C-alpha positions in Angstrom: 15.5 22.3 -77.0 13.9 22.2 -73.6 13.0 18.9 -71.9 9.3 19.8 -72.0 9.5 20.5 -75.8 11.3 17.3 -76.3 8.6 15.3 -74.4 5.9 17.0 -76.5 7.7 16.1 -79.7 8.2 12.5 -78.7 4.6 12.2 -77.6 3.4 13.5 -81.0 5.8 11.2 -82.9 4.5 8.2 -80.9 0.9 9.2 -81.8 1.9 9.0 -85.4 3.4 5.5 -84.9 0.1 4.5 -83.3 -1.8 5.4 -86.5 0.1 2.6 -88.2 0.4 0.2 -85.3 -1.1 -3.2 -86.1 -1.1 -2.5 -89.8 2.7 -2.7 -90.6 5.9 -3.9 -88.9 8.0 -1.7 -86.7 10.6 -1.4 -89.5 7.9 -0.4 -92.0 6.2 2.3 -89.9 9.6 3.7 -89.0 10.3 4.1 -92.8 6.9 5.7 -93.4 7.2 8.2 -90.6 10.8 9.1 -91.3 10.0 9.5 -95.0 7.2 11.9 -94.2 9.4 13.8 -91.7 12.0 14.2 -94.4 9.3 15.5 -96.8 8.2 18.1 -94.3 11.7 19.1 -93.6 12.5 19.6 -97.3 9.3 21.6 -97.7 10.0 23.9 -94.8 13.6 24.5 -96.0 12.2 25.3 -99.5 9.6 27.7 -98.1 12.0 29.6 -95.9 14.6 29.8 -98.6 12.1 31.0 -101.3 10.7 33.6 -98.9 14.2 34.9 -98.3 14.5 35.3 -102.1 11.1 37.1 -102.3 12.0 39.7 -99.7 12.3 42.4 -102.3 9.4 41.3 -104.5 5.8 42.3 -104.3 4.6 38.8 -103.4 6.6 37.8 -100.3 4.9 34.5 -99.4 6.0 31.6 -101.6 2.7 29.8 -101.1 1.0 32.7 -102.9 3.5 33.0 -105.8 2.3 32.3 -109.3 4.7 34.3 -111.5 6.4 31.8 -113.8 9.6 33.9 -114.2 10.0 34.2 -110.4 9.3 30.5 -110.0 12.0 29.6 -112.6 14.5 31.9 -110.8 13.7 30.3 -107.4 14.1 26.9 -108.9 17.5 27.7 -110.3 18.7 29.1 -107.0 17.2 26.3 -105.0 18.9 23.6 -107.0 22.2 25.4 -106.6 21.9 26.0 -102.8 19.4 23.4 -101.5 20.0 20.6 -104.1 16.3 20.2 -104.9 13.2 22.2 -105.7 9.5 22.1 -104.7 6.7 24.2 -106.2 4.3 26.0 -103.9 1.6 23.5 -104.5 4.0 20.7 -103.7 4.9 21.9 -100.3 3.9 19.8 -97.2 1.5 22.5 -96.0 -0.3 22.5 -99.4 -0.7 18.7 -99.4 -1.9 18.7 -95.9 -4.5 21.4 -96.6 -5.8 19.4 -99.6 -6.0 16.2 -97.5 -8.3 18.1 -95.0 -10.5 19.6 -97.7 -14.3 19.5 -97.3 -15.5 16.5 -99.3 -18.7 18.4 -100.0 -17.0 20.9 -102.2 -13.5 19.5 -102.9 -11.7 16.2 -103.1 -9.5 15.3 -100.2 -7.8 12.4 -102.0 -4.0 13.2 -102.1 -2.3 9.8 -102.7 -1.6 10.3 -106.4 -0.6 13.9 -105.9 1.7 13.1 -103.0 3.3 10.2 -105.0 4.0 12.7 -107.9 5.5 15.2 -105.5 7.9 12.7 -103.9 8.9 11.6 -107.4 9.3 15.2 -108.5 11.7 16.0 -105.6 14.0 13.3 -107.0 13.4 14.3 -110.6 14.2 18.0 -109.9 17.8 17.0 -109.1 18.5 15.1 -112.4 21.5 16.5 -114.1 22.6 18.4 -111.0 25.4 17.8 -108.5 22.9 16.5 -106.0 21.3 13.9 -108.2 23.1 10.9 -106.6 22.3 12.1 -103.1 18.5 12.3 -103.8 18.1 9.3 -106.1 15.4 6.9 -104.8 15.3 8.6 -101.4 11.5 8.0 -101.0 11.5 4.5 -102.5 10.5 3.0 -99.1 7.3 5.0 -99.0 4.8 2.8 -100.8 1.5 4.7 -100.9 -0.2 1.9 -102.8 0.6 -0.8 -100.3 -2.3 -2.7 -98.7 -0.3 -2.7 -95.5 -1.6 0.8 -94.7 -5.1 0.2 -95.9 -7.2 -2.2 -98.0 -8.7 0.5 -100.2 -7.4 3.7 -101.7 -9.8 5.6 -99.4 -8.5 3.8 -96.3 -4.9 4.5 -97.3 -5.6 8.1 -98.0 -7.1 8.5 -94.5 -4.1 7.0 -92.8 -1.7 9.2 -94.8 -3.7 12.4 -94.0 -3.7 11.5 -90.3 0.1 11.2 -90.4 0.5 14.5 -92.2 -1.9 16.2 -89.6 0.2 14.9 -86.7 3.4 16.1 -88.3 1.9 19.5 -89.0 1.6 20.1 -85.3 5.3 19.8 -84.8 7.3 23.0 -85.1 10.6 22.1 -86.7 12.1 25.6 -85.9 14.3 25.6 -89.0 15.0 29.3 -88.7 16.5 28.7 -85.2 20.1 27.7 -85.8 20.3 26.4 -82.2 17.4 24.0 -82.6 17.7 20.5 -83.8 14.1 19.3 -83.7 14.6 17.1 -86.7 17.7 15.5 -85.2 15.9 14.8 -82.0 12.9 13.4 -83.8 15.0 11.2 -85.9 17.1 9.8 -83.1 14.0 9.2 -81.0 12.4 7.2 -83.7 15.5 5.2 -84.6 16.2 4.4 -81.0 12.6 3.6 -80.1 12.0 1.4 -83.1 15.4 -0.3 -82.7 14.4 -1.2 -79.2 11.0 -2.5 -80.4 12.0 -4.2 -83.5 15.0 -6.2 -82.1 17.9 -7.3 -84.3 16.6 -6.0 -87.6 16.5 -2.4 -86.4 19.5 -2.8 -84.1 21.7 -3.8 -87.1 22.0 -0.2 -88.1 21.6 1.6 -84.7 24.5 2.2 -82.3 23.3 3.4 -78.8 24.1 7.1 -78.4 26.4 6.6 -75.4 28.6 4.1 -77.4 28.6 6.6 -80.3 29.8 9.3 -77.9 32.7 7.1 -76.8 33.8 6.4 -80.4 33.4 10.0 -81.4 35.3 11.4 -78.4 38.2 8.9 -78.9 38.7 9.6 -82.6 38.7 13.4 -82.0 41.2 13.2 -79.2 43.6 16.2 -79.5 41.8 17.7 -82.4 39.3 20.6 -82.9 38.6 20.0 -86.5 38.7 17.0 -88.9 39.1 17.0 -92.7 37.2 13.8 -93.0 35.4 11.0 -91.1 34.5 7.6 -92.5 32.2 4.8 -91.5 32.4 1.6 -93.7 29.1 0.2 -92.3 27.3 3.5 -92.1 23.8 2.3 -91.1 21.6 5.4 -90.4 24.7 7.7 -90.3 24.4 8.4 -86.6 28.0 7.7 -85.9 29.3 10.1 -88.5 27.0 12.8 -87.2 28.0 12.1 -83.6 31.7 12.9 -84.5 30.5 16.3 -85.9 29.1 17.1 -82.4 32.6 16.9 -81.0 34.6 18.9 -83.6 34.1 20.6 -86.9 34.1 18.1 -89.8 34.6 19.1 -93.4 33.5 15.9 -95.2 31.6 12.8 -94.4 32.1 9.4 -96.1 30.3 6.1 -95.7 29.2 2.9 -97.3 26.1 0.9 -96.6 24.9 -2.4 -98.1 21.1 -2.3 -97.3 19.1 0.0 -99.6 16.6 1.1 -97.0 19.3 1.9 -94.5 21.3 3.7 -97.2 18.3 5.9 -97.8 18.0 6.6 -94.1 21.7 7.6 -93.9 21.3 10.1 -96.8 18.1 11.5 -95.2 19.9 11.8 -91.9 22.7 13.8 -93.4 20.3 16.3 -95.0 18.1 16.4 -91.9 21.1 17.5 -89.9 21.9 20.3 -92.3 24.9 18.6 -93.9 25.1 20.1 -97.4 24.9 17.5 -100.2 28.4 18.5 -101.4 29.9 17.6 -98.0 28.9 14.0 -97.8 29.6 10.9 -99.9 27.5 7.9 -98.9 27.7 4.9 -101.3 25.6 1.7 -101.5 27.6 -1.5 -101.9 29.2 -4.3 -100.0 32.2 -2.7 -98.3 34.4 -5.8 -98.3 33.6 -7.0 -101.8 33.2 -3.6 -103.5 34.8 -0.8 -101.5 33.8 2.6 -102.9 36.4 4.9 -101.3 39.7 3.0 -101.5 41.5 6.1 -102.9 40.8 8.1 -99.8 42.5 8.2 -96.4 40.5 9.5 -93.5 41.5 11.3 -90.3 38.8 9.5 -88.3 37.2 6.1 -88.8 34.3 4.9 -86.7 32.1 1.9 -87.1 29.8 -0.7 -85.6 30.2 -3.6 -88.1 27.8 -6.5 -88.1 29.1 -8.9 -85.5 30.8 -12.1 -86.9 29.2 -11.7 -90.3 29.9 -14.1 -93.1 32.0 -13.0 -96.1 33.6 -14.8 -99.1 37.1 -14.9 -97.6 39.2 -17.7 -99.2 36.4 -18.3 -101.7 37.2 -15.0 -103.4 40.7 -15.4 -105.0 41.2 -11.7 -105.4 41.2 -11.1 -101.7 44.6 -12.8 -101.4 46.2 -10.0 -103.5 44.0 -7.2 -102.1 46.2 -4.6 -100.4 43.8 -4.4 -97.5 44.4 -8.1 -96.5 47.4 -9.5 -98.4 50.3 -8.5 -96.0 48.8 -10.4 -93.0 49.4 -13.9 -94.5 45.9 -15.2 -93.7 42.4 -14.1 -94.5 39.7 -13.7 -91.8 37.5 -16.8 -91.5 34.5 -17.0 -93.9 32.1 -17.2 -90.9 33.7 -14.2 -89.0 34.4 -11.1 -91.0 35.3 -9.0 -87.9 39.0 -8.8 -88.7 38.3 -8.2 -92.4 36.4 -5.0 -91.4 39.2 -4.1 -89.0 41.8 -4.5 -91.8 39.7 -2.5 -94.2 39.3 0.4 -91.8 43.1 0.4 -91.0 43.9 0.5 -94.7 41.6 3.6 -95.1 43.0 5.3 -92.0 45.3 8.4 -92.6 48.7 8.4 -91.0 47.5 11.0 -88.4 44.2 9.3 -87.9 42.4 7.3 -85.2 40.1 4.4 -85.8 37.6 3.3 -83.1 35.2 0.5 -83.8 32.9 -1.9 -81.9 33.6 -5.7 -82.1 32.5 -8.9 -80.3 35.0 -10.0 -77.6 36.1 -12.9 -79.8 38.5 -10.7 -81.8 40.6 -10.3 -78.6 41.4 -14.0 -78.2 40.3 -16.2 -81.0 43.1 -18.2 -82.6 43.8 -19.5 -86.1 43.8 -16.9 -88.9 42.5 -14.3 -86.5 45.3 -14.9 -84.0 47.9 -14.5 -86.8 46.3 -11.2 -88.0 46.1 -9.9 -84.5 49.7 -10.7 -83.8 50.8 -9.0 -87.1 48.9 -5.9 -86.2 50.5 -5.7 -82.8 54.0 -7.1 -83.4 54.8 -5.9 -86.9 52.6 -2.8 -87.4 52.3 -1.7 -83.8 48.9 0.0 -84.5 46.9 -1.3 -81.4 46.3 1.7 -79.1 43.6 0.6 -76.8 41.0 -2.1 -75.9 37.9 -1.2 -74.1 35.5 -3.7 -72.7 31.8 -2.7 -72.6 28.9 -4.0 -70.5 26.9 -6.9 -71.9 23.4 -6.3 -73.3 23.8 -2.6 -74.4 23.2 -3.3 -78.1 19.7 -4.0 -79.4 19.1 -7.5 -80.6 22.1 -9.1 -78.8 23.3 -9.6 -75.3 26.8 -10.6 -76.0 29.7 -8.6 -74.5 31.4 -6.2 -76.9 34.5 -4.2 -76.9 36.0 -1.1 -78.6 39.3 -1.6 -80.5 41.3 1.6 -81.1 44.0 1.6 -83.8 46.5 4.3 -84.8 49.2 4.2 -87.4 51.4 6.8 -85.7 51.1 6.3 -82.0 52.5 8.8 -79.5 52.8 6.1 -76.8 54.1 3.3 -79.1 55.4 1.0 -76.3 52.2 0.2 -74.5 48.4 -0.5 -74.9 45.6 0.7 -72.7 43.1 -1.9 -71.5 39.9 -0.7 -69.9 37.2 -2.9 -68.3 34.0 -0.9 -68.1 31.8 -4.0 -67.9 31.6 -4.3 -64.2 28.8 -3.3 -61.8 28.9 0.4 -61.1 30.0 1.3 -64.6 26.4 1.3 -66.1 22.8 1.2 -65.1 19.9 -1.1 -66.1 17.1 0.5 -68.1 14.3 -1.9 -68.9 15.8 -5.0 -70.5 18.9 -3.1 -71.6 22.1 -2.0 -69.8 23.0 1.6 -70.4 26.1 3.8 -70.0 25.6 7.1 -68.1 27.4 10.3 -69.0 29.8 9.8 -66.1 30.6 6.3 -67.4 31.3 7.6 -70.9 33.5 10.4 -69.4 35.5 7.9 -67.3 36.2 5.7 -70.3 37.3 8.6 -72.5 39.4 10.2 -69.7 41.1 7.0 -68.9 41.9 6.4 -72.5 43.3 9.9 -73.1 45.3 10.0 -69.9 46.5 6.3 -70.3 46.4 5.6 -66.7 46.1 2.4 -64.6 43.2 2.3 -62.2 42.7 -0.5 -59.8 40.1 -3.0 -61.1 39.3 -0.8 -64.0 42.2 -0.2 -66.4 45.8 -1.2 -67.0 48.6 0.1 -69.3 50.3 -3.0 -70.6 53.7 -3.0 -72.3 54.1 -4.7 -75.6 56.4 -7.2 -73.9 53.5 -8.2 -71.6 51.2 -8.7 -74.6 53.9 -10.8 -76.3 54.2 -13.0 -73.2 50.5 -13.6 -73.4 50.9 -14.8 -77.0 49.1 -11.7 -78.2 45.9 -12.7 -76.5 44.1 -9.5 -75.6 41.4 -11.0 -73.4 40.9 -8.1 -70.9 40.9 -10.1 -67.6 44.6 -11.1 -68.5 45.5 -7.4 -68.0 42.8 -5.8 -65.7 42.3 -7.8 -62.5 38.8 -7.3 -61.3 38.8 -10.1 -58.8 37.3 -9.1 -55.5 39.1 -10.7 -52.5 36.9 -11.9 -49.7 37.3 -10.4 -46.3 39.9 -12.3 -44.2 38.4 -14.6 -41.5 39.7 -14.2 -37.9 39.8 -17.8 -36.8 40.4 -17.0 -33.1 37.3 -14.7 -33.0 35.2 -17.3 -34.9 36.3 -20.1 -32.5 35.4 -17.9 -29.5 32.0 -17.1 -31.0 31.3 -20.8 -31.6 32.2 -21.5 -27.9 29.8 -18.8 -26.8 27.0 -20.2 -29.0 27.7 -23.8 -27.6 27.5 -22.6 -24.0 24.2 -20.7 -24.8 22.7 -23.9 -26.4 23.6 -25.9 -23.3 22.1 -23.3 -21.0 18.9 -23.4 -23.1 18.8 -27.2 -23.1 19.0 -27.2 -19.2 16.1 -24.7 -19.0 13.9 -26.7 -21.4 14.7 -29.9 -19.5 13.5 -28.3 -16.2 10.3 -27.2 -17.8 9.6 -30.7 -19.1 10.2 -32.2 -15.6 7.9 -29.6 -14.1 5.2 -30.5 -16.6 5.7 -34.2 -16.1 6.5 -34.9 -19.8 9.5 -36.8 -21.2 12.5 -34.6 -21.9 14.1 -34.8 -25.3 17.5 -34.0 -23.8 
């Protein structure tokens, strides 16, 4: 997709957002727009697939098809290959045309029809393998909400405007190289995360950080059997890994219903067949849904220092994910609980890379004991990467990436990287942002495990032990800038010259005062 096309796409998407601006919150209009984008995507996929099936039939345009036998045949094939089914009159194009009908001859009221269509998409999958993946996908699109209009007529006008804007965007689904939907989705998620603050930022990982995580977990591999994210959010991290190598299956778990819907939409929007992803909705620490699986790659951006039940939940003491460490993570800081969970789910040949607040590197108590056990007894810590402050939406705290491996090639050292200093990022608006060259430097330093002055250091396990298993990056990477040495002899000579010059000036001024007949200050 060319840069010009991308700018046109983003401009149109922003126009759609403006239709709802002032009526609903940033989170709500994100959900409305993304829901309608998803509906258009499903419609276009259905249309193209049906037309392919009709190539040998007399009627070759699915929108013109009325033969009930052919419709039943297309439905059966669609459910098998697409996972859902839409009738010709239920397609996005048909709904948009009805919304633009001349009110003098036909009704242009489509809210009830559209609501029925969205429900039918889900109902068409009942009893099929894709039922779970499509269940309640459109639950966040409330067409009867007063947020988008006080009256049914006002709401209908807003919805028709949105559909009209979307109809101008060519999704290019028959072009395998195009990812218009992916670009649209990422633009909206990024834009609204930036605008909505913490709420949206909770499920959005900046793309450059996603790149680092994805490149690290795919080190030395050209394909992965599976990738897993226990705090899936919108699914962007899982999909980012697939941009690096071929991935067979995607697994994830997400607590929030709305975000869980977005993750499933995102999978389908990016052409991931419903049989290739398994996204569950539940609390990962309380009710993990994939404990029987082990994954080659694990990536995550868990909520920073979230609360969890910890000691208040007696079963955690015997839970295999946590029991061997001797202590549970504090109830007010679940960071290590997420780390332990991810390590438990990691395959023997896998790599885990996850974002955490800096506190996991040095906090004591239970966290210090868990950290020491991971390093001393399990030897799974492979790298610690410090990121610039203020690169995550909704928080300015400094963060780090922790990399764990069960079978480490270099099992006698740990790579520390400090990418938080000036020159390793740029400032964009109110946020700091990593450039491609910054990402490449981090990944290359990790893979080559090399020491770079004031940037990285390869520490032995003995050094880490000497530091009482404190992983605070400045203990290992010295970024102190020494001041230029001062030449005292030269400075003294300069002072003498200045003193002589001042005395000379004083003499000149005194002579002027005498010549003018005024009292001299000297």
